[in-house]
N, C-alpha and C positions, 0 to 999 in steps of 0.2 A: 103180944100181938095187938092189942088194943092200943098200947103206947105207940107202937110203930104206925098204926093207921092215923092216930091223931097227929103224930109227927108229919107224915105224908100230906095230910090235909091242912096243915099250917099255912098261913098266908105266904111265908117266905119259901115254901116249897111248891107254891102255884104260881106258874109263869104268868097267867092272866091277871091275878091279883098284884103281882110285882109290876106289871105294866101300869096298871092303875095307879098305884102309889107313885111310880115314877112320873107319870103325867101331872099328878097333883104337886108333887115336889117342884118340878120345873116351873109350873104356874106360880107357886109361892116365891121362887127364886126371882122371876121376872117382875112380879108385883113389888116385892121388896126393893129390888134394884131401882125400879121406876120411882117409888116413893121416896127412896133415899136421894135420887137425883132431883126430885121436885123440892124436897125440903131444904136442899142446900143451894137453890137458885139455878137457873139455866146458864151453862157455859159450854162452849164448844168442846173444851177438854174433857169435862165431866160426861157430856154427851156421848163423845167418842169412847170413852172408858166403859160406859153402860152398854153401848152397841157391841163392842168387842167382847165383853163378858156374857152378853145375852145372845149373841149370834149363834154360837155353837148350840146353846140350849133351845133356841128357836127351831133349828134344823132337827135336833134330836127329838123335840116335841112333835114335830110333823111326822117324823118316822114313826114314833109310837102310836100316834093317832091314826095313821094310815093302816098299820098292821092290825088294827082292831076291826077293820072292815074288809070286805072280800077283795076289793082292789088291791089292797096292801098284801093279803095273803096270797093273791095270785102272782104278784110281782115281788114276792118276798126277797128273793135272790138279788134282784136289781136294787132294791132298796138297801140291802146289805152292802152292795158295792159302793153305793153312794155314801153310806154311813163310814165305811172304811176309808174312802177318799177324804171325807171331812176329817176324820181323826189323823190321816196322813198329814194333811195340811196343818193341822193344830199342832202335831208333833214337830214339823219342820219349823213353824213360828216359834214354839217354845225353845227349840235349839238355838235359833237366832237370838232369841232374848237372852238365853244363857251365855252366849258368846259376847253379847254387848254389855251385859250387867250380871256378872258372876256373883251368886249368893245362895244361900241355902234354900231359899224359896224357889228361885229359879230352877235349881238342880232337882228339887222334889217334883215341881211342875213337869219338867222334861221327862223325868223318870216315869211318872205315873201315865203320862200321855203316851210315851213309848211302849209301856206294858199293856195298856189298853189297846193300842194299835196291834201288838203281838197277839193279844188274847182274841180280838176280833178277827184278825187275819186268819188265825189257825182254828177258828171255831166256825165262823159265818160262812167261809168259803168251802167247807167240807160238804160233800155230795153235790158239788157243782162241776162244771166242765173246767173252770179255772184251776180247781184243785188238782185235776188229772193232767191238763195241759202243761202247767207250770211245775209239775212233779213236787208239790208242796209236801207229800208224804216223806220226802227225804229231808225236809227242813229240821235243822238241829233243834229247833224250839218245841218240836214234838216230844222231846224228852221231859219237858215241864208238864206235869199233870194238871188236870183240871183244878184240883185242890190247890196246887202250888201256885198257879196263876191268880186264883181267887183270893188267897190269903195275902199274896204279895200286894194286890190292889187294896186290900183292907189296911194292911200296915202302912203303906205309903199314904193313904187317905188320913190315917190317924196322925202321921206325922205332919201332914201338910195342915191339918186343923190345929194342932198344937202350935206351930209356927205362926199361923193367921191369928189365933187368939193372943199370943204373946205380942205381936206387932199391931194389933187392933184394940183401940181404946173407945170406939163408938159402938153403941149397943146394936145399931142396924147392921154394922160390919160384922159383929159377932154372930148375928142371926144368919146373915148371908154365908158366913164361913161354915156354920153348922149345916145349913141347908146344902151347900156344895159338898160337904163330906158325905151327907146322907145320900145325895144323887150318885156319888161315885160308888158308894157300897151297893146301892140298889141296881145300878147299871151292871156292876161286876156280878151281882147275883143273877141278873137276867141272862147274861152270857153264860154263867156257870150252869144254869138250868137248861139252856138250849144245847150246851156241850154234853150235858148228862143225857139229854134226849137222844143225841147222836151216837153216844156210846151204848146206850140201852138197845137202840135199834141197829147196832153194829154197821153203821155208815162210815165208810172210810177210816176204819180203826186200825188197819194194817199199815201202821207208820213206822218206818225203819230209822228215821232221822234221829240222831243223837249228837251230843256235844263231844264225843270221843274223837271223831274226825276233825271237829274244829280245834279241839285242844291239841290233837296230834300235829295239825297244820301249824298252830301257834308255837308249840314246842320246836317243830323243825325249823321254823323261821327264826325263833330265838337262838337256837344252837348254831344255825348258820351266821346270824349276826354276831354272836359270841366269838365263833372261830375267826370271822373277819377282823374283829376288834383285836383278838389275841395275836392274829398275824401281823397287824399293823404295829401292835406293841412290841412284838418280838424283833420285828424289822428295826424299829426305832432303837431298841436296846442294842442290837447288833451294830447299828450305825454309830451309837455312842461309844461302844467298845472299839470299834475301828478307829474312830476319831481319838480316843484315849490312846491306842496303840501308836497312831500317828503322832500324836503330841509327844509321847514318850520317846519315840524314835528321834524326833526332832531335838529333844533335850539331850539324848545321848550323843546325837551327832555334835551338838554344841559343845558337850563335855570333852569329846575326843578332840575337837578342834583346839579347844583351849589347852588340853594336855599336850597336844603336839607342839603348840606354840611354846609352852613352858619348857618342854624337853629341848626343842630347838634352841630356845634362849640359853638355857643351861649348857648345852652342848657348845654354843658359841662362845659363851663366857669361859668354859672350861678350856677350849682351844686357845682362846686368847691369853689365858693365864699360863697355860703350858708354853705357848710360844714366847711369852714374856720371860718366863723362867729359863728356857733354853737360851735365848738372847743374852740374858744376864750372866749365865755360866760361861757362854762362849766368850763374852768380853773379859771376863776374869781370866780365862785360859789364855786369851791373847796377850794380856798385860803381863802374866807370869813368864811366858816363854822367853822374851828378850833378857830378863834377869838371869835365867839359867845359862843361857848362852854365854854371857858376860862372865859369870863365875867360872866357867870351864876355861876360858882363855886366860884368865889371871893364874889359874893353877898350873897351866902349861908353862907360862913365863917363869914362874918360880922354879919349876922343875928344870928348866934349861939352865938357869944360873947356878943350880947345884951341880 
């Protein structure tokens, strides 16, 4: 029991302490970024890079400072909408960067921004009118548990840190990469604790959305595409067979034509030969007939003399 109480009282189980550490981490990131820019001299490119890097942190810093006061607590849901919109823009920007310059770093940046957007969307909107009006309880991402999303963010943060450390040779760059990773883990922890609070208080916990329907839709689409492709292939194969039959028929017709020509030629030759032979025999017969007639007449004359 005492160990459980100590665990619950630890700073990473306390939302208020997590917010304080996040504010401190963001301030350190901004200071280090500015000092890095100043030490390398002023340039528009470097200044733009620093502004792009720190702009999200500045808005997030304002968000966490406001929720420490009554104003932020009163308009907490509205601030969450602004935060979700901010990370929506960040996700779109990271996707465009991924399309323009595909690399491991841009893939990881898009992946973690997208997962943070999903985590925020399915946590911060629970208990609000938006959740009910848009029927977000049917979202397939509700199948991912609080722990699933939290550890996905941590794993992606570690991968991004490793890639940044490999590609960074400057000490200040290494420090900023470490602070970025710490912020991501702390931010994910803040969302985790708020979602745990919603679950413990049973706020919009009856979520029926799952990935089964999405998988079924994808499978049906893939099956339909497979059938269509198979149909095209079968038709192509039939066409090839028909063409083959037609080609074969053409060849057979040619062979028959040649055969007929040969037979006709042989027949003509045979007829000519037979005709020649008949004419030859007829000529011989014609030549022999006068001789026979002469022989008979001589015989008669001899008989008469006798």
